[in-house]
C-alpha positions in Angstrom: -58.1 79.2 -7.0 -59.0 76.0 -8.6 -55.4 76.1 -10.2 -53.9 76.6 -6.9 -55.9 73.8 -5.3 -54.7 71.5 -8.5 -51.1 72.4 -8.4 -51.1 71.6 -4.5 -52.6 68.1 -5.1 -50.1 67.2 -7.8 -47.3 68.6 -5.6 -48.4 66.3 -2.8 -48.7 63.5 -4.9 -45.3 63.7 -6.4 -43.8 64.2 -2.6 -45.9 61.1 -2.1 -44.4 59.2 -4.9 -40.8 60.6 -4.2 -41.0 59.1 -0.5 -42.6 55.7 -1.8 -39.4 55.7 -4.5 -36.9 56.4 -1.9 -38.2 54.2 0.8 -38.5 51.2 -1.8 -35.1 51.9 -2.8 -33.6 51.7 0.8 -35.9 48.6 1.2 -34.0 47.3 -2.2 -30.5 48.4 -0.6 -31.0 46.7 2.7 -32.3 43.7 0.9 -29.4 43.4 -1.5 -27.1 43.6 1.7 -28.6 41.2 3.6 -28.5 38.8 0.3 -24.6 39.3 0.1 -24.1 38.8 4.1 -26.6 35.7 3.8 -24.4 34.4 0.6 -21.3 35.0 2.7 -22.3 33.2 6.0 -23.7 30.4 4.1 -20.2 30.2 2.1 -18.2 30.2 4.9 -20.7 27.9 6.9 -20.1 25.4 3.9 -16.3 25.7 3.9 -16.8 25.0 7.7 -18.7 22.0 7.1 -16.3 20.8 4.3 -13.5 21.4 6.8 -15.1 19.2 9.5 -15.7 16.3 7.1 -12.0 16.4 5.7 -11.0 16.4 9.2 -13.1 13.1 9.9 -11.8 11.7 7.0 -8.1 11.8 8.1 -9.2 10.1 11.4 -10.6 7.6 9.5 -7.4 7.3 7.4 -5.4 6.9 10.7 -7.5 4.7 12.1 -7.4 2.0 9.0 -3.4 2.7 9.1 -2.9 1.8 12.9 -5.2 -1.1 12.1 -3.2 -4.5 11.7 -6.2 -6.1 10.3 -8.4 -4.7 7.9 -11.8 -3.1 9.4 -14.4 -3.0 6.6 -16.6 -1.2 9.0 -14.1 1.8 8.9 -13.6 1.7 5.4 -17.0 2.0 4.7 -17.8 4.5 6.8 -14.5 6.4 5.2 -16.1 6.1 1.9 -19.4 7.5 3.0 -17.4 10.5 4.4 -15.5 11.2 1.0 -18.8 10.5 -1.2 -20.5 13.4 1.0 -17.2 15.7 0.7 -17.2 15.0 -3.5 -21.0 15.7 -3.0 -21.2 18.9 -1.1 -18.3 20.2 -3.2 -20.8 20.5 -6.4 -23.9 21.3 -4.3 -25.6 24.6 -4.0 -24.9 27.1 -0.9 -28.4 27.6 0.4 -30.0 27.1 4.0 -32.0 24.0 2.9 -28.9 22.2 1.3 -26.4 23.3 3.9 -28.9 22.0 6.5 -28.9 18.9 5.2 -25.2 18.4 5.0 -25.0 19.4 8.2 -27.8 16.5 9.6 -25.5 14.0 7.5 -22.4 15.3 9.4 -23.8 15.0 12.7 -25.2 12.0 12.0 -21.6 10.7 10.6 -19.9 12.5 13.4 -22.2 9.8 16.3 -21.1 6.9 14.0 -17.6 7.8 13.9 -17.7 8.2 17.8 -18.8 4.6 17.8 -16.6 3.0 15.5 -13.5 4.5 17.0 -14.4 3.6 20.3 -15.1 0.3 19.2 -11.9 0.0 17.3 -9.9 1.2 20.4 -11.1 -1.3 22.6 -10.4 -4.3 19.8 -6.9 -2.7 20.1 -6.5 -3.2 23.8 -8.1 -6.5 23.8 -5.4 -7.5 21.1 -2.4 -6.0 22.8 -3.5 -8.2 25.8 -4.2 -11.0 23.8 -0.5 -10.8 22.2 1.0 -9.9 26.0 -0.9 -13.2 26.8 0.4 -15.3 24.2 3.8 -14.2 24.9 3.5 -15.0 28.5 2.1 -18.7 27.3 5.0 -19.0 25.1 7.4 -18.4 27.9 5.7 -20.6 30.4 5.9 -23.3 27.7 9.6 -22.8 27.1 10.2 -23.3 30.7 8.4 -26.6 31.2 10.4 -29.7 30.3 7.6 -31.8 30.0 4.4 -31.2 28.0 0.9 -33.1 27.7 0.4 -35.0 24.7 -2.0 -32.0 23.3 0.6 -29.0 24.0 3.3 -31.3 22.4 1.4 -31.7 19.1 0.6 -28.3 19.0 4.3 -26.8 19.9 5.5 -29.5 16.9 3.3 -28.1 14.6 4.2 -24.6 15.4 8.1 -25.4 15.3 7.6 -26.7 11.7 5.6 -23.6 10.8 8.3 -21.2 11.8 11.3 -23.6 10.5 9.6 -23.5 6.7 9.3 -19.6 7.1 12.8 -18.9 8.1 14.0 -19.4 4.7 15.4 -17.0 2.3 13.5 -16.6 -0.7 14.0 -14.7 -4.2 11.9 -12.5 -6.5 12.4 -11.4 -10.3 14.7 -14.5 -11.4 16.2 -13.5 -14.4 18.9 -15.4 -17.1 20.2 -13.9 -19.9 23.4 -14.0 -22.4 25.7 -10.9 -22.0 28.5 -9.5 -24.4 31.5 -8.4 -22.4 33.4 -5.4 -23.6 36.9 -4.7 -23.0 36.0 -1.9 -20.7 33.8 -4.2 -18.6 30.6 -2.8 -20.1 28.2 -5.7 -20.2 25.5 -5.5 -23.5 22.5 -8.3 -22.9 22.2 -10.2 -26.0 19.7 -13.4 -27.0 22.4 -14.4 -29.8 24.0 -18.0 -28.6 27.4 -17.5 -30.7 27.7 -13.9 -29.2 27.2 -14.6 -25.4 30.5 -14.5 -23.6 28.8 -15.4 -20.1 25.4 -15.7 -19.0 24.2 -13.4 -16.2 21.6 -14.4 -13.5 19.9 -12.1 -11.8 17.3 -12.1 -8.7 16.2 -10.4 -5.4 16.7 -11.8 -1.9 13.4 -11.1 -0.2 13.4 -9.5 3.1 12.5 -11.7 6.0 12.8 -10.8 9.6 12.7 -14.5 10.7 16.2 -15.2 9.0 19.1 -14.1 11.2 21.2 -11.4 9.4 24.8 -12.4 8.5 26.6 -14.3 6.0 24.2 -16.3 4.0 24.5 -18.5 0.4 22.1 -19.7 -2.2 23.3 -22.6 -5.0 22.5 -21.6 -8.3 22.1 -24.3 -11.2 21.8 -23.5 -15.0 21.3 -26.2 -17.1 21.9 -25.6 -21.1 19.3 -27.1 -23.7 21.4 -30.6 -23.4 20.7 -31.1 -19.9 24.1 -30.3 -18.8 24.7 -28.4 -15.6 27.0 -25.4 -16.4 29.7 -23.6 -14.7 31.7 -25.6 -11.9 29.5 -28.6 -11.9 30.0 -29.6 -8.5 27.6 -31.6 -6.0 27.0 -30.9 -2.7 24.7 -33.5 -0.3 21.8 -32.3 1.7 20.9 -35.5 3.9 19.6 -38.1 1.1 19.5 -35.4 -1.6 22.1 -34.4 -4.1 22.8 -31.3 -5.9 24.8 -30.3 -9.1 25.2 -26.9 -8.9 26.8 -24.2 -11.4 27.9 -21.8 -8.4 27.4 -20.8 -4.9 25.9 -17.2 -4.5 27.4 -16.1 -1.0 26.6 -12.6 0.4 25.9 -10.9 3.6 22.1 -10.5 4.4 21.1 -7.6 6.8 17.1 -8.4 6.9 16.5 -6.2 3.9 15.9 -6.6 0.1 18.9 -7.7 -1.6 19.5 -7.2 -5.7 22.0 -10.1 -6.6 24.0 -10.7 -9.9 25.8 -13.5 -11.0 27.8 -15.0 -14.0 28.2 -18.5 -15.5 30.9 -19.1 -18.1 30.5 -21.6 -20.8 31.9 -24.9 -20.3 34.2 -25.0 -23.4 35.6 -22.9 -26.2 32.7 -23.8 -28.6 30.4 -21.2 -26.3 27.1 -21.6 -25.5 24.4 -23.7 -27.5 20.9 -22.3 -28.9 17.9 -23.6 -27.2 16.1 -23.4 -23.9 18.4 -22.9 -20.6 16.9 -23.7 -17.1 17.7 -21.6 -14.2 17.1 -22.5 -10.6 17.7 -21.2 -7.2 18.3 -23.3 -4.2 18.5 -22.7 -0.5 20.0 -25.8 0.7 18.1 -28.5 -0.9 15.0 -26.7 -1.0 14.1 -24.6 -4.6 13.0 -21.2 -3.8 12.7 -20.0 -7.3 13.3 -21.1 -11.0 13.0 -19.4 -14.5 14.1 -20.2 -17.9 15.2 -18.1 -21.3 15.9 -18.9 -24.9 19.4 -18.2 -27.1 19.0 -18.3 -30.8 
């Protein structure tokens, strides 16, 4: 009788243990699945925050590109967003971290709304100012008489425009070349081997200059201070210019690369030493350089 009771108690104990084990296993399985779902949801929310931040950064890029005058506030806000994006990429994916980034995003969103609204207002004000200036300029042109103060202002403005309406050259270079019978040119630094001197430069784009036929005066001076080439003179007011050649070209309001050649003055070829190259727009010197032949 006592053995039967003992076996019954053992069976009951085993049954309870089995139920507890199965319950614990079920709970663990549910917790594992909930963890996976939570991690997936957090990863998805992290990607959404990252997407929102990238969109915000692009909005700042557009605003900065559309702004003719550099806006320091926009640039600084853009840097903060890019920094937050970099930080979010390497951050842990958990509720606390994601909540902190969401709060920062919301704060930056409010700041962006204010900055972009201010930027739009400034653009409208600048457009209105530009329209107002155009209207004022037209009225001034239609007047036949000006006050002394307006006359001084217009004279100064005319001088600025006149000085700016001049073709400029950049990347001026001079060097000797060997000319093959095939027409191929080989650069050289040796005076005796140089068949010609080559002068190359770029006429810089200037929208204030009217397109069409233009010309620049090239002056090449040898080591003996002689002007090479045609060595002719041209008079500009009280200034006389000795030039080696006139470079003529069609200007179309775009950068234009030009190369010209200067022949030796006699059959002896070129002298050894330092050569000076100057480019003049009428009487104005617009660029200069020098090179040496050995």
